[in-house]
C-alpha positions, 0 to 999 in steps of 0.5 A: 830225203824222199819218204820212200827212201826214208821208209826203205833206208829205216826198214833197211836199218831195223833189219840190219839191227834186228836180224843182226843181233839174231845172227850174233846169238845164234850163229857158232863162234860169234862173240855173242853166241848163246846171248839169249831171247833178253838181248834179241827182244831188247836188241829188236826195240832199240833197233825200230826205235833207232830207224823211227828216230833217224827216219821218222821225222821224214816218213812217219817211220812206218816200216811195217805194211801192217801199220800202213794198211792200218793206218790207211783203213782208219783215215790216218794215212792216204791210200794212194802212198800206200803201195810205195811205202809197203814197195820201199818196206819190203825192199828196205828189208831185204837190203837189211838181210843182205847186209846181215849175210854179209856182216856174218860172211865167215860164220854161215859154214861154222853153223851146220843147223839149217834152221838156225840160219834161216831163223836169223832171217825170218820167224818160226813157231816153236809149236807148229800149229797153223790156227795158234800161230795165226791167233799169236801173230793177230794179237802181237800186232794188235797191241802194237798198232793199238799201243803206237795209237794210243802213245801217238795221242798222248802227245809226248815230246818226239824223242819220248814218244820213239823211246815209249814205242820202243818199250813197247815193241820190247814187252810184245817181245818178252810177253808174246814173242815165245810162241812164233818170234813175232813177226808183228810185220810182214816185211819184217819176215817176208823181205828177208825170207827173201834175201834168205832164198836168193842169196848164196848162204852157205849150207843153207836148206829150204825157206820154209815157205808153207809157214811163210803166209802166217807172218803176213796175214796175221799181221795185217789182220791184227793190225787193222783190229788194233786200228779199228778197235781203237777209232771205236774206243777213242 
């Protein structure tokens, strides 16, 4: 399997399982309805770890343009590979989101609230404040990249290292996810947002393009800061 396909399928896996749990707790007549924030954050953490366990040995398991760019910026990844990785990540995110739509096909028309439907696919702030929302995404992604680099340096066994990254994502969601829904990944937010825009989702509204730049720009800045600070310290 090529690294391109591994990144595509890995990102599709984490979006299918991650956005899938959001659909389960948000959409009407789902058996998981109102499962709550703990269910969502735990499932997202396991979703990322699962994708990394399966596809990480092939591509390195980035699944996130912010991580790919940060690794390239600190010399841990070749810049020449960055465009293909990012393309694979965005394609995979759109595919994963489309599979969520299909998996919950009968539930969209049962859910009247348009914001709830959009929230299955992408993030939105609890309080809309451009500066505060951007800072939240920067801090969250800083912690993600800094933490991934730190966990990698401990030279843990591969399986436990991936488990530890899952725990890192869990604590980021629990601790820092409340203000914006913790995109911390441009592909995770923008890919499914594009899917929301183009899929024939019953009763959907707009895709909130006015906010869409924040979960793209914030994570890229945060990832770069996390990677650069880690290299300065260690």
